[in-house]
All heavy atoms as an XYZ file, in Angstrom:
1046
protein
N      70.279    117.300     99.653
C      70.784    116.674    100.852
C      70.365    115.208    100.874
O      69.192    114.891    100.654
C      70.207    117.405    102.063
C      70.826    116.975    103.348
S      70.465    118.232    104.594
C      70.151    117.175    105.942
N      71.324    114.288    101.100
C      70.982    112.868    101.061
C      70.082    112.458    102.230
O      70.172    113.017    103.311
C      72.337    112.169    101.137
C      73.286    113.169    101.676
C      72.719    114.523    101.363
N      69.235    111.509    101.957
C      68.339    110.986    102.988
C      69.065    109.900    103.767
O      69.690    109.020    103.184
C      67.076    110.380    102.339
O      66.483    111.368    101.507
C      66.096    109.921    103.382
N      68.982    109.944    105.076
C      69.614    108.929    105.918
C      68.593    107.834    106.172
O      67.467    108.103    106.611
C      70.097    109.534    107.248
C      71.158    110.604    106.971
C      70.654    108.452    108.145
C      71.610    111.354    108.198
N      68.983    106.616    105.886
C      68.088    105.479    106.113
C      68.699    104.562    107.157
O      69.903    104.566    107.386
C      67.856    104.674    104.817
O      69.103    104.175    104.364
C      67.214    105.502    103.752
N      67.867    103.799    107.772
C      68.294    102.852    108.789
C      69.025    101.697    108.107
O      68.590    101.195    107.063
C      67.074    102.335    109.552
C      67.413    101.340    110.626
C      66.180    100.880    111.367
C      66.579     99.848    112.400
N      65.438     99.279    113.099
N      70.143    101.266    108.698
C      70.854    100.092    108.197
C      70.381     98.869    108.968
O      70.352     98.873    110.206
C      72.370    100.252    108.359
C      73.027    101.295    107.468
C      74.516    101.387    107.770
C      72.813    100.959    106.002
N      70.009     97.847    108.231
C      69.468     96.623    108.826
C      70.338     95.454    108.381
O      70.612     95.303    107.184
C      68.003     96.409    108.387
C      67.151     97.600    108.831
C      67.452     95.105    108.946
C      65.761     97.632    108.246
N      70.753     94.645    109.322
C      71.573     93.473    108.976
C      70.679     92.377    108.436
O      69.477     92.329    108.713
C      72.332     92.935    110.206
O      71.384     92.460    111.165
C      73.225     93.987    110.818
N      71.272     91.479    107.693
C      70.523     90.349    107.148
C      70.006     89.465    108.285
O      68.909     88.923    108.211
C      71.422     89.554    106.194
C      70.685     88.544    105.402
S      69.485     89.377    104.324
C      68.836     88.020    103.446
N      70.804     89.373    109.337
C      70.389     88.570    110.487
C      69.114     89.145    111.105
O      68.181     88.418    111.428
C      71.503     88.522    111.522
C      71.170     87.658    112.720
C      72.311     87.565    113.723
O      73.370     88.177    113.499
O      72.117     86.880    114.733
N      69.088     90.480    111.252
C      67.902     91.127    111.812
C      66.702     90.949    110.879
O      65.591     90.625    111.328
C      68.168     92.617    112.033
C      67.010     93.357    112.658
C      67.250     94.848    112.820
O      68.350     95.347    112.480
O      66.311     95.529    113.279
N      66.906     91.132    109.599
C      65.804     90.982    108.633
C      65.256     89.559    108.633
O      64.055     89.349    108.504
C      66.283     91.365    107.235
N      66.134     88.593    108.799
C      65.696     87.191    108.748
C      64.851     86.794    109.957
O      64.139     85.798    109.914
C      66.908     86.266    108.633
O      67.638     86.270    109.841
N      64.918     87.565    111.030
C      64.125     87.257    112.223
C      62.664     87.682    112.065
O      61.816     87.284    112.852
C      64.755     87.927    113.447
C      66.092     87.341    113.797
C      66.812     88.123    114.881
O      66.325     89.157    115.340
N      67.959     87.624    115.284
N      62.386     88.463    111.056
C      61.013     88.930    110.804
C      60.430     88.072    109.675
O      60.363     88.487    108.527
C      61.026     90.417    110.425
C      61.603     91.275    111.508
N      60.837     91.843    112.493
C      62.895     91.629    111.773
C      61.604     92.527    113.317
N      62.865     92.422    112.896
N      60.021     86.865    110.033
C      59.642     85.885    109.015
C      58.294     85.215    109.274
O      58.094     84.067    108.898
C      60.729     84.834    108.880
C      60.994     84.117    110.196
O      60.285     84.331    111.176
N      61.997     83.271    110.217
N      57.400     85.927    109.913
C      56.069     85.369    110.150
C      55.022     86.204    109.416
O      55.315     87.297    108.931
C      55.733     85.381    111.660
O      55.653     86.736    112.112
C      56.771     84.616    112.462
N      53.818     85.694    109.378
C      52.739     86.403    108.673
C      52.433     87.749    109.331
O      52.070     88.709    108.668
C      51.490     85.530    108.633
C      50.405     86.084    107.759
C      49.305     85.099    107.519
C      48.285     85.758    106.606
N      47.469     84.837    105.898
N      52.608     87.827    110.646
C      52.335     89.079    111.362
C      53.520     90.040    111.337
O      53.359     91.222    111.657
C      51.968     88.771    112.814
C      50.692     87.959    112.921
O      49.790     88.168    112.093
O      50.601     87.107    113.820
N      54.699     89.547    111.004
C      55.914     90.361    111.020
C      56.830     89.866    109.900
O      57.682     89.008    110.118
C      56.592     90.221    112.385
C      57.819     91.100    112.523
O      57.935     92.102    111.787
O      58.671     90.785    113.375
N      56.629     90.380    108.698
C      57.305     89.864    107.511
C      58.133     90.939    106.816
O      57.581     91.927    106.326
C      56.260     89.301    106.554
S      56.952     88.578    105.074
N      59.456     90.724    106.775
C      60.356     91.632    106.072
C      60.990     90.881    104.912
O      61.323     89.702    105.035
C      61.472     92.125    106.987
C      61.064     93.033    108.105
C      59.783     93.348    108.497
C      61.945     93.716    109.001
N      59.818     94.191    109.575
C      61.138     94.442    109.909
C      63.319     93.790    109.116
C      61.669     95.218    110.912
C      63.849     94.571    110.121
C      63.029     95.277    111.010
N      61.169     91.557    103.800
C      61.873     90.976    102.652
C      62.994     91.914    102.223
O      62.899     93.130    102.408
C      60.928     90.690    101.457
C      59.940     89.600    101.786
C      60.205     91.932    101.009
N      64.039     91.327    101.655
C      65.181     92.096    101.168
C      65.217     91.964     99.651
O      65.276     90.849     99.125
C      66.502     91.580    101.778
C      67.688     92.348    101.227
C      66.461     91.653    103.298
N      65.169     93.113     98.971
C      65.207     93.133     97.510
C      66.126     94.270     97.079
O      65.927     95.416     97.487
C      63.793     93.316     96.907
C      62.886     92.155     97.344
C      63.864     93.417     95.393
C      61.433     92.341     97.026
N      67.098     93.929     96.270
C      68.065     94.916     95.758
C      68.713     95.749     96.868
O      68.851     96.963     96.743
C      67.405     95.856     94.746
C      67.148     95.176     93.412
O      67.943     94.295     93.044
O      66.158     95.527     92.757
N      69.062     95.106     97.976
C      69.747     95.795     99.056
C      68.864     96.677     99.905
O      69.347     97.422    100.753
N      67.558     96.608     99.688
C      66.619     97.388    100.484
C      65.726     96.436    101.265
O      65.401     95.352    100.789
C      65.769     98.287     99.584
C      66.564     99.370     98.888
C      65.668    100.256     98.060
C      66.471    101.375     97.404
N      65.599    102.251     96.624
N      65.336     96.864    102.455
C      64.498     96.035    103.324
C      63.096     96.626    103.367
O      62.916     97.835    103.535
C      65.097     95.972    104.753
C      64.258     95.059    105.636
C      66.547     95.498    104.706
N      62.108     95.750    103.216
C      60.707     96.161    103.178
C      59.912     95.385    104.229
O      60.071     94.169    104.342
C      60.096     95.885    101.797
C      60.823     96.582    100.671
C      61.863     95.951     99.994
C      60.474     97.874    100.292
C      62.542     96.588     98.963
C      61.136     98.514     99.256
C      62.170     97.866     98.604
O      62.839     98.502     97.582
N      59.073     96.077    104.970
C      58.157     95.428    105.911
C      56.826     95.276    105.184
O      56.058     96.231    105.046
C      57.988     96.276    107.171
C      57.052     95.624    108.185
O      56.438     94.575    107.873
O      56.932     96.171    109.292
N      56.566     94.072    104.704
C      55.373     93.824    103.890
C      54.279     93.095    104.667
O      53.366     92.528    104.073
C      55.747     93.036    102.605
C      56.610     93.871    101.693
C      56.435     91.726    102.942
N      54.365     93.151    105.990
C      53.381     92.454    106.838
C      51.954     92.863    106.506
O      51.064     92.015    106.416
C      53.652     92.755    108.314
O      54.987     92.508    108.638
N      51.724     94.150    106.301
C      50.363     94.633    106.037
C      49.907     94.359    104.601
O      48.724     94.506    104.281
C      50.276     96.140    106.315
O      51.170     96.840    105.456
N      50.813     93.931    103.745
C      50.484     93.716    102.330
C      50.261     92.240    101.981
O      49.769     91.927    100.901
C      51.611     94.290    101.457
C      51.330     94.214     99.975
C      50.326     94.981     99.397
C      52.064     93.374     99.160
C      50.061     94.907     98.047
C      51.813     93.300     97.797
C      50.808     94.060     97.247
O      50.554     93.981     95.902
N      50.584     91.346    102.900
C      50.519     89.912    102.579
C      49.159     89.469    102.041
O      49.091     88.719    101.070
C      50.888     89.071    103.809
C      52.348     89.094    104.199
C      52.564     88.284    105.474
C      53.224     88.547    103.080
N      48.077     89.916    102.677
C      46.739     89.501    102.237
C      46.377     90.067    100.869
O      45.541     89.505    100.163
C      45.687     89.924    103.266
C      45.825     89.144    104.566
O      46.328     87.989    104.522
O      45.452     89.678    105.626
N      47.006     91.167    100.477
C      46.702     91.806     99.202
C      47.605     91.345     98.063
O      47.313     91.616     96.895
C      46.841     93.325     99.351
C      45.897     93.933    100.361
C      46.220     95.388    100.639
O      46.640     96.083     99.698
O      46.051     95.822    101.792
N      48.688     90.646     98.390
C      49.649     90.247     97.352
C      48.967     89.331     96.324
O      48.384     88.303     96.698
C      50.844     89.531     97.995
C      51.936     89.234     97.029
N      52.115     87.978     96.484
C      52.908     90.020     96.489
C      53.156     88.013     95.658
N      53.645     89.232     95.649
N      49.003     89.690     95.055
C      48.313     88.912     94.012
C      48.793     87.458     93.911
O      48.019     86.581     93.564
C      48.643     89.662     92.715
C      49.023     91.023     93.150
C      49.621     90.901     94.511
N      50.039     87.205     94.241
C      50.563     85.835     94.174
C      50.322     85.032     95.423
O      50.728     83.877     95.516
N      49.670     85.620     96.414
C      49.398     84.943     97.678
C      50.510     85.207     98.682
O      51.630     85.560     98.317
N      50.180     85.018     99.951
C      51.161     85.307    100.993
C      52.263     84.250    101.073
O      53.366     84.530    101.525
C      50.480     85.489    102.351
C      49.720     84.252    102.808
O      49.663     83.262    102.065
O      49.175     84.289    103.933
N      51.993     83.032    100.580
C      53.005     81.958    100.627
C      54.273     82.361     99.888
O      55.382     82.097    100.346
C      52.475     80.671     99.981
C      51.223     80.152    100.612
O      50.712     80.793    101.541
O      50.753     79.099    100.172
N      54.096     82.989     98.743
C      55.225     83.389     97.906
C      56.118     84.367     98.663
O      57.341     84.236     98.665
C      54.729     84.035     96.590
C      55.881     84.495     95.745
C      53.844     83.079     95.824
N      55.503     85.321     99.327
C      56.267     86.330    100.062
C      56.909     85.697    101.293
O      58.082     85.947    101.585
C      55.369     87.518    100.461
C      56.175     88.564    101.207
C      54.717     88.129     99.236
N      56.176     84.872    102.007
C      56.722     84.228    103.204
C      57.910     83.332    102.868
O      58.842     83.217    103.661
C      55.630     83.445    103.933
C      54.594     84.307    104.649
C      53.427     83.469    105.141
C      55.216     85.073    105.802
N      57.892     82.715    101.698
C      59.022     81.884    101.268
C      60.272     82.723    100.999
O      61.380     82.206    101.015
C      58.673     81.090    100.004
C      57.730     79.941    100.289
O      57.603     79.550    101.461
O      57.115     79.435     99.328
N      60.074     84.010    100.753
C      61.194     84.886    100.414
C      61.803     85.581    101.631
O      62.777     86.306    101.504
C      60.736     85.931     99.403
N      61.243     85.365    102.805
C      61.782     86.024    103.995
C      63.056     85.338    104.459
O      63.283     84.177    104.196
C      60.767     86.021    105.160
O      60.473     84.671    105.493
C      59.512     86.753    104.801
N      63.882     86.120    105.137
C      65.097     85.560    105.714
C      66.249     85.408    104.750
O      67.268     84.814    105.089
N      66.093     85.909    103.539
C      67.156     85.822    102.533
C      66.998     86.963    101.542
O      65.996     87.673    101.566
C      67.109     84.481    101.808
C      65.812     84.242    101.055
C      65.801     82.895    100.379
C      64.502     82.706     99.623
N      64.467     81.502     98.879
N      67.966     87.111    100.689
C      67.875     88.124     99.643
C      66.946     87.580     98.561
O      67.252     86.592     97.903
C      69.260     88.422     99.060
C      69.240     89.581     98.079
O      68.167     89.882     97.516
O      70.308     90.179     97.874
N      65.794     88.206     98.404
C      64.758     87.712     97.488
C      64.771     88.444     96.150
O      63.787     88.400     95.418
C      63.395     87.842     98.154
N      65.887     89.077     95.819
C      65.960     89.847     94.568
C      65.678     88.965     93.354
O      64.891     89.335     92.480
C      67.348     90.511     94.435
O      67.583     91.323     95.584
C      67.432     91.353     93.178
N      66.313     87.803     93.285
C      66.125     86.917     92.128
C      64.672     86.471     91.993
O      64.111     86.470     90.888
C      67.042     85.701     92.225
C      68.500     86.055     92.047
O      68.792     87.129     91.468
O      69.362     85.271     92.485
N      64.058     86.086     93.104
C      62.667     85.651     93.066
C      61.759     86.797     92.603
O      60.838     86.592     91.820
C      62.199     85.157     94.438
C      62.789     83.823     94.843
C      64.127     83.942     95.558
O      64.765     85.030     95.507
O      64.561     82.945     96.147
N      62.042     88.007     93.104
C      61.251     89.177     92.728
C      61.377     89.467     91.236
O      60.387     89.708     90.545
C      61.698     90.398     93.552
C      60.901     91.631     93.293
C      59.674     91.828     93.901
C      61.371     92.624     92.429
C      58.930     92.973     93.660
C      60.635     93.766     92.189
C      59.405     93.939     92.801
N      62.596     89.426     90.723
C      62.832     89.701     89.298
C      62.233     88.605     88.420
O      61.665     88.891     87.369
C      64.328     89.845     89.019
C      64.974     91.035     89.697
C      64.393     92.378     89.283
O      63.888     92.510     88.153
O      64.440     93.305     90.109
N      62.356     87.344     88.847
C      61.822     86.225     88.060
C      60.299     86.297     87.932
O      59.733     85.809     86.961
C      62.227     84.888     88.680
C      63.705     84.592     88.525
O      64.372     85.285     87.720
O      64.210     83.676     89.211
N      59.647     86.906     88.915
C      58.183     86.999     88.884
C      57.699     88.051     87.884
O      56.517     88.076     87.543
C      57.654     87.320     90.278
N      58.598     88.904     87.411
C      58.226     89.893     86.401
C      57.287     90.964     86.920
O      56.261     91.261     86.302
N      57.600     91.535     88.062
C      56.745     92.570     88.647
C      56.674     93.819     87.756
O      57.652     94.202     87.128
C      57.263     92.944     90.033
C      56.975     91.905     91.067
N      57.840     90.887     91.351
C      55.893     91.722     91.860
C      57.322     90.130     92.290
N      56.142     90.600     92.620
N      55.522     94.433     87.765
C      55.281     95.622     86.936
C      55.906     96.862     87.568
O      56.358     96.842     88.715
C      53.778     95.847     86.787
O      53.230     96.173     88.060
N      55.883     97.949     86.815
C      56.406     99.233     87.306
C      55.579     99.705     88.496
O      56.115    100.233     89.472
C      56.388    100.268     86.178
C      57.002    101.584     86.569
C      57.015    102.562     85.414
C      57.638    103.882     85.865
N      57.627    104.881     84.813
N      54.274     99.499     88.420
C      53.411     99.936     89.532
C      53.690     99.121     90.798
O      53.608     99.649     91.907
C      51.940     99.846     89.150
O      51.578     98.523     88.850
N      54.044     97.853     90.634
C      54.396     97.021     91.793
C      55.682     97.532     92.433
O      55.808     97.592     93.660
C      54.560     95.570     91.368
N      56.626     97.934     91.596
C      57.893     98.478     92.108
C      57.663     99.805     92.832
O      58.296    100.088     93.836
C      58.887     98.639     90.963
C      59.336     97.308     90.390
C      60.174     97.482     89.127
N      60.371     96.220     88.450
C      61.286     95.322     88.774
N      62.107     95.540     89.765
N      61.392     94.195     88.100
N      56.736    100.622     92.316
C      56.414    101.887     92.970
C      55.706    101.644     94.310
O      55.945    102.341     95.290
C      55.561    102.749     92.046
C      56.303    103.267     90.839
C      55.396    103.900     89.791
O      54.147    103.909     89.974
O      55.936    104.378     88.770
N      54.852    100.636     94.348
C      54.129    100.285     95.564
C      55.088     99.827     96.663
O      54.865    100.084     97.850
C      53.101     99.191     95.264
C      52.271     98.672     96.425
C      51.389     99.788     96.987
C      51.416     97.500     95.979
N      56.175     99.202     96.279
C      57.161     98.711     97.243
C      57.705     99.835     98.115
O      57.998     99.620     99.293
C      58.328     98.041     96.522
C      58.038     96.664     96.016
S      59.404     95.995     95.068
C      60.803     96.260     96.122
N      57.864    101.010     97.549
C      58.438    102.138     98.296
C      57.611    102.486     99.533
O      58.140    102.998    100.513
C      58.600    103.355     97.389
C      59.605    103.144     96.265
C      60.958    102.623     96.742
O      61.499    103.159     97.738
O      61.477    101.672     96.134
N      56.343    102.165     99.482
C      55.450    102.404    100.616
C      55.857    101.552    101.825
O      55.605    101.927    102.969
C      54.015    102.081    100.166
C      52.944    102.221    101.169
C      51.612    101.939    100.493
C      50.541    101.551    101.472
N      49.283    101.219    100.834
N      56.513    100.409    101.566
C      56.869     99.470    102.625
C      58.355     99.527    103.003
O      58.813     98.769    103.842
C      56.505     98.046    102.185
C      55.052     97.906    101.823
C      54.661     97.797    100.500
C      54.066     97.907    102.798
C      53.323     97.674    100.156
C      52.726     97.791    102.469
C      52.350     97.680    101.145
N      59.095    100.425    102.388
C      60.538    100.544    102.618
C      60.816    100.965    104.069
O      60.231    101.915    104.577
C      61.124    101.584    101.655
C      62.579    101.861    101.863
C      63.533    100.962    101.424
C      62.994    103.019    102.508
C      64.890    101.218    101.615
C      64.344    103.291    102.692
C      65.293    102.379    102.250
N      61.729    100.221    104.742
C      62.059    100.570    106.133
C      63.554    100.790    106.346
O      63.967    101.270    107.388
C      61.552     99.509    107.129
C      62.113     98.118    106.798
C      60.039     99.511    107.185
C      61.821     97.076    107.844
N      64.376    100.396    105.395
C      65.808    100.604    105.567
C      66.613     99.906    104.491
O      66.065     99.231    103.625
N      67.932    100.094    104.579
C      68.829     99.454    103.620
C      69.593     98.329    104.295
O      69.848     98.368    105.503
C      69.790    100.483    103.041
C      69.086    101.491    102.167
C      70.059    102.403    101.433
O      71.190    101.979    101.165
O      69.660    103.535    101.141
N      69.955     97.361    103.488
C      70.708     96.224    103.998
C      72.122     96.681    104.337
O      72.783     97.346    103.536
C      70.742     95.107    102.948
C      71.319     93.775    103.412
C      70.460     93.173    104.521
C      71.384     92.812    102.242
N      72.580     96.334    105.533
C      73.929     96.674    105.971
C      74.887     95.680    105.329
O      74.981     94.536    105.759
C      74.011     96.612    107.496
C      75.361     97.039    108.030
O      76.248     97.393    107.224
O      75.532     97.020    109.266
N      75.570     96.107    104.293
C      76.461     95.205    103.561
C      77.765     94.944    104.301
O      78.514     94.045    103.939
C      76.761     95.772    102.173
O      77.360     97.049    102.310
N      78.047     95.715    105.364
C      79.293     95.485    106.114
C      79.166     94.317    107.081
O      80.157     93.764    107.515
C      79.683     96.745    106.888
O      78.726     97.034    107.884
N      77.936     93.926    107.416
C      77.761     92.798    108.330
C      77.785     91.495    107.541
O      77.394     91.449    106.374
C      76.438     92.929    109.081
O      75.359     92.751    108.201
N      78.239     90.429    108.177
C      78.279     89.147    107.463
C      76.871     88.658    107.179
O      75.962     88.878    107.965
C      78.999     88.210    108.435
C      78.817     88.832    109.776
C      78.696     90.311    109.548
N      76.718     88.034    106.042
C      75.405     87.500    105.702
C      75.180     86.187    106.440
O      76.092     85.609    107.007
C      75.300     87.267    104.189
O      76.239     86.299    103.799
N      73.961     85.744    106.419
C      73.623     84.487    107.075
C      74.233     83.354    106.263
O      74.063     83.288    105.046
C      72.092     84.318    107.148
C      71.508     85.443    108.001
C      71.711     82.970    107.700
C      70.016     85.478    108.023
N      74.954     82.446    106.923
C      75.560     81.349    106.172
C      74.501     80.432    105.573
O      73.437     80.255    106.151
C      76.395     80.604    107.224
C      75.816     81.005    108.540
C      75.213     82.358    108.350
N      74.815     79.883    104.413
C      73.893     78.954    103.761
C      73.791     77.672    104.582
O      74.759     77.240    105.207
C      74.408     78.601    102.356
C      74.355     79.755    101.393
C      72.938     80.120    100.987
O      72.107     79.219    100.820
O      72.677     81.324    100.861
N      72.617     77.085    104.560
C      72.439     75.814    105.252
C      73.182     74.714    104.509
O      73.216     74.692    103.281
C      70.954     75.454    105.333
C      70.099     76.379    106.177
C      68.639     75.962    106.056
C      70.530     76.356    107.621
N      73.744     73.812    105.274
C      74.440     72.684    104.665
C      73.410     71.634    104.285
O      72.539     71.280    105.082
C      75.428     72.086    105.669
C      76.214     70.930    105.128
C      77.163     70.339    106.162
O      77.495     71.032    107.127
O      77.546     69.179    105.986
N      73.479     71.154    103.078
C      72.541     70.145    102.611
C      73.116     68.784    102.951
O      74.242     68.443    102.586
C      72.299     70.273    101.097
C      71.664     71.627    100.813
C      71.428     69.130    100.591
C      71.496     71.935     99.357
N      72.341     68.009    103.673
C      72.777     66.705    104.126
C      72.030     65.638    103.327
O      70.825     65.745    103.110
C      72.476     66.542    105.635
C      72.932     65.191    106.125
C      73.121     67.656    106.425
N      72.780     64.619    102.909
C      72.133     63.546    102.155
C      71.199     62.772    103.065
O      71.497     62.528    104.218
C      73.178     62.565    101.599
C      73.937     63.108    100.444
C      74.732     62.087     99.679
C      75.317     60.949    100.429
N      76.159     60.085     99.646
N      70.070     62.393    102.523
C      69.140     61.573    103.272
C      69.636     60.139    103.285
O      70.166     59.646    102.302
C      67.753     61.611    102.638
C      67.044     62.917    102.825
C      65.639     62.822    102.305
C      64.895     64.107    102.551
N      63.537     64.025    102.036
N      69.426     59.480    104.426
C      69.816     58.078    104.546
C      68.925     57.257    103.635
O      67.729     57.477    103.544
C      69.659     57.607    106.010
C      69.989     56.141    106.138
C      70.535     58.437    106.920
N      69.508     56.337    102.922
C      68.749     55.464    102.047
C      68.759     55.902    100.599
O      68.335     55.161     99.732
N      69.226     57.101    100.333
C      69.240     57.587     98.961
C      70.328     56.913     98.136
O      70.240     56.848     96.925
C      69.444     59.093     98.962
C      68.712     59.761     97.856
C      68.684     61.226     98.020
C      67.798     61.722     96.905
N      67.678     63.051     96.735
N      71.354     56.415     98.808
C      72.461     55.798     98.087
C      72.389     54.268     98.121
O      73.386     53.600     97.928
C      73.794     56.299     98.643
C      73.960     56.023    100.126
O      72.967     55.620    100.757
O      75.070     56.201    100.631
N      71.203     53.710     98.334
C      71.049     52.255     98.386
C      71.428     51.600     97.054
O      72.147     50.603     97.058
C      69.619     51.858     98.835
C      69.476     52.177    100.329
C      69.336     50.396     98.555
C      68.120     51.925    100.893
N      70.998     52.117     95.899
C      71.425     51.476     94.650
C      72.953     51.442     94.500
O      73.511     50.462     94.012
C      70.799     52.347     93.562
C      69.638     52.984     94.215
C      70.040     53.171     95.641
N      73.610     52.489     94.954
C      75.070     52.521     94.886
C      75.657     51.458     95.800
O      76.606     50.770     95.433
C      75.567     53.908     95.307
C      77.055     54.024     95.282
C      77.830     54.245     94.195
C      77.948     53.900     96.383
N      79.152     54.273     94.551
C      79.243     54.065     95.897
C      77.761     53.674     97.746
C      80.357     54.000     96.727
C      78.869     53.615     98.559
C      80.148     53.777     98.048
N      75.080     51.285     96.992
C      75.576     50.267     97.925
C      75.388     48.869     97.346
O      76.253     48.014     97.473
C      74.861     50.380     99.272
C      75.328     51.548    100.100
C      74.623     51.576    101.431
C      75.106     52.743    102.264
N      74.402     52.826    103.541
N      74.243     48.630     96.708
C      73.989     47.315     96.100
C      75.016     47.047     95.002
O      75.559     45.944     94.898
C      72.546     47.240     95.542
C      72.347     46.004     94.690
C      71.550     47.289     96.681
N      75.294     48.056     94.211
C      76.278     47.920     93.134
C      77.651     47.588     93.713
O      78.352     46.702     93.212
C      76.337     49.220     92.329
C      77.265     49.167     91.147
C      77.215     50.494     90.400
C      78.222     50.506     89.275
N      78.246     51.795     88.590
N      78.039     48.281     94.774
C      79.345     48.021     95.393
C      79.396     46.631     96.016
O      80.405     45.937     95.909
C      79.654     49.096     96.455
C      79.967     50.438     95.861
C      81.161     50.390     94.910
O      82.211     49.860     95.280
O      81.018     50.887     93.781
N      78.315     46.220     96.661
C      78.283     44.874     97.249
C      78.341     43.813     96.166
O      78.967     42.764     96.341
C      77.029     44.691     98.104
C      77.040     45.407     99.448
C      75.675     45.290    100.120
C      78.122     44.839    100.366
N      77.702     44.067     95.039
C      77.732     43.121     93.924
C      79.152     42.980     93.389
O      79.587     41.875     93.054
C      76.782     43.581     92.810
O      75.478     43.729     93.356
C      76.727     42.561     91.691
N      79.864     44.079     93.324
C      81.258     44.011     92.880
C      82.097     43.212     93.867
O      82.968     42.439     93.480
C      81.854     45.418     92.750
C      81.392     46.178     91.547
C      82.077     47.537     91.515
C      81.601     48.390     90.376
N      82.210     49.726     90.404
N      81.830     43.415     95.156
C      82.617     42.738     96.177
C      82.268     41.248     96.233
O      83.137     40.411     96.398
C      82.352     43.396     97.531
C      83.232     42.880     98.642
C      82.979     43.636     99.937
O      82.142     44.522    100.003
N      83.710     43.280    100.966
N      81.014     40.932     96.126
C      80.569     39.539     96.199
C      80.005     39.105     94.852
O      78.879     38.655     94.749
C      79.506     39.399     97.296
C      80.015     39.782     98.666
C      79.661     40.981     99.248
C      80.868     38.931     99.360
C      80.131     41.332    100.495
C      81.345     39.273    100.613
C      80.978     40.480    101.177
O      81.446     40.814    102.416
N      80.796     39.210     93.805
C      80.371     38.918     92.446
C      79.924     37.470     92.268
O      79.101     37.165     91.421
C      81.486     39.223     91.451
C      82.734     38.428     91.719
C      83.766     38.782     92.492
C      83.037     37.131     91.209
N      84.713     37.807     92.531
C      84.291     36.762     91.729
C      82.384     36.230     90.369
C      84.895     35.547     91.453
C      82.985     35.032     90.087
C      84.234     34.688     90.628
N      80.440     36.595     93.101
C      80.122     35.182     92.936
C      78.670     34.876     93.313
O      78.119     33.879     92.848
C      81.074     34.305     93.773
C      81.072     34.606     95.236
C      80.181     33.970     96.080
C      81.954     35.535     95.777
C      80.170     34.248     97.430
C      81.955     35.816     97.121
C      81.055     35.169     97.959
N      78.030     35.685     94.126
C      76.650     35.416     94.532
C      75.702     35.491     93.333
O      74.971     34.529     93.073
C      76.213     36.366     95.676
C      74.737     36.195     95.993
C      77.063     36.152     96.921
N      75.696     36.601     92.561
C      74.789     36.600     91.410
C      75.179     35.562     90.364
O      74.304     34.982     89.703
C      74.895     38.022     90.842
C      76.029     38.681     91.518
C      76.340     37.905     92.741
N      76.496     35.284     90.232
C      76.929     34.267     89.282
C      76.428     32.898     89.729
O      75.952     32.092     88.916
C      78.473     34.288     89.135
C      78.957     33.083     88.348
C      78.920     35.588     88.483
N      76.503     32.616     91.029
C      76.033     31.331     91.560
C      74.524     31.194     91.371
O      74.034     30.115     90.998
C      76.403     31.210     93.035
N      73.781     32.275     91.586
C      72.327     32.233     91.422
C      71.971     31.933     89.971
O      71.119     31.072     89.688
C      71.680     33.559     91.887
C      70.212     33.630     91.483
C      71.821     33.722     93.386
N      72.629     32.586     89.047
C      72.371     32.343     87.627
C      72.777     30.912     87.263
O      72.044     30.205     86.552
C      73.118     33.374     86.743
C      73.060     32.977     85.280
C      72.537     34.760     86.945
N      73.926     30.481     87.752
C      74.397     29.120     87.450
C      73.440     28.063     87.958
O      73.108     27.102     87.253
N      72.989     28.201     89.187
C      72.045     27.233     89.764
C      70.740     27.244     88.983
O      70.164     26.184     88.706
C      71.813     27.550     91.256
C      73.082     27.255     92.055
C      70.636     26.762     91.807
C      73.050     27.731     93.484
N      70.282     28.439     88.576
C      69.042     28.532     87.794
C      69.175     27.804     86.461
O      68.246     27.112     86.022
C      68.685     29.997     87.528
O      68.485     30.681     88.718
N      70.325     27.935     85.806
C      70.546     27.263     84.523
C      70.556     25.750     84.725
O      69.918     25.007     83.957
C      71.869     27.747     83.880
C      72.257     26.876     82.695
C      71.737     29.196     83.461
N      71.246     25.269     85.740
C      71.324     23.825     86.006
C      69.946     23.280     86.342
O      69.536     22.234     85.805
C      72.343     23.533     87.144
C      72.249     22.085     87.588
C      73.755     23.860     86.691
N      69.191     23.952     87.201
C      67.847     23.487     87.566
C      66.942     23.498     86.344
O      66.175     22.563     86.109
C      67.260     24.358     88.708
C      65.779     24.096     88.902
C      68.012     24.127     90.007
N      67.020     24.541     85.544
C      66.215     24.609     84.329
C      66.564     23.491     83.360
O      65.673     22.886     82.751
N      67.851     23.203     83.219
C      68.288     22.125     82.334
C      67.787     20.778     82.836
O      67.278     19.953     82.059
C      69.826     22.128     82.237
C      70.373     21.048     81.369
C      70.266     21.110     79.987
C      70.983     19.937     81.928
C      70.760     20.109     79.187
C      71.482     18.925     81.145
C      71.376     19.016     79.760
N      67.934     20.500     84.141
C      67.475     19.234     84.713
C      65.951     19.104     84.628
O      65.438     18.016     84.398
C      67.938     19.112     86.172
C      69.438     18.937     86.375
C      69.753     18.961     87.851
C      69.927     17.667     85.742
N      65.245     20.160     84.808
C      63.798     20.132     84.763
C      63.303     19.799     83.355
O      62.357     19.037     83.184
C      63.232     21.485     85.222
C      61.719     21.531     85.260
C      61.008     20.866     86.240
C      61.012     22.228     84.282
C      59.623     20.894     86.257
C      59.633     22.282     84.290
C      58.940     21.605     85.287
O      57.573     21.650     85.307
N      63.957     20.354     82.326
C      63.525     20.096     80.956
C      63.936     18.698     80.494
O      63.284     18.134     79.614
C      64.108     21.132     79.979
O      65.511     21.148     80.086
C      63.535     22.493     80.253
N      64.968     18.099     81.042
C      65.409     16.745     80.658
C      64.471     15.686     81.178
O      64.347     14.622     80.576
C      66.808     16.469     81.209
C      67.846     17.241     80.435
C      69.181     16.637     80.549
N      69.256     15.579     79.593
C      70.137     14.594     79.607
N      71.041     14.553     80.535
N      70.168     13.663     78.703
N      63.806     15.924     82.325
C      62.906     14.919     82.911
C      61.642     14.752     82.094
O      61.002     13.746     82.156
C      62.554     15.309     84.338
C      63.684     15.117     85.318
C      63.206     15.367     86.707
C      64.326     15.100     87.682
N      63.957     15.320     89.043
N      61.266     15.722     81.324
C      60.017     15.626     80.563
C      60.198     14.829     79.367
O      60.493     14.171     78.705
C      59.544     17.024     80.174
C      59.006     17.760     81.345
C      58.450     19.088     80.853
C      57.778     19.807     81.988
N      57.144     20.990     81.588
């Protein structure tokens, strides 16, 4: 007889993102790892960074052992409800000032005569200065 598990939406799982109330989603399963944070060999920061999103890739990249995977079952609280919409990705906004070199390049193209005039004046002044000696 199949076991019935609680379905948890990604939105609900993402709300449990503090040290006292920490849920992670791995391979479509939701785990309440709040009581395990202090014992986690990689530190609690690693786990806290994985809350609020599907942390399957991070979990796999860390190369967890078979015993770690077995230990996870102790914290299992439900399955991810795949019928609910996932949390939309945050939009990445460019920081102001990051495109300053591009702006300088564009201004130089628009006002090309300014750097040419500066170089020209420098050559003339240098020539006149060396002739006086």
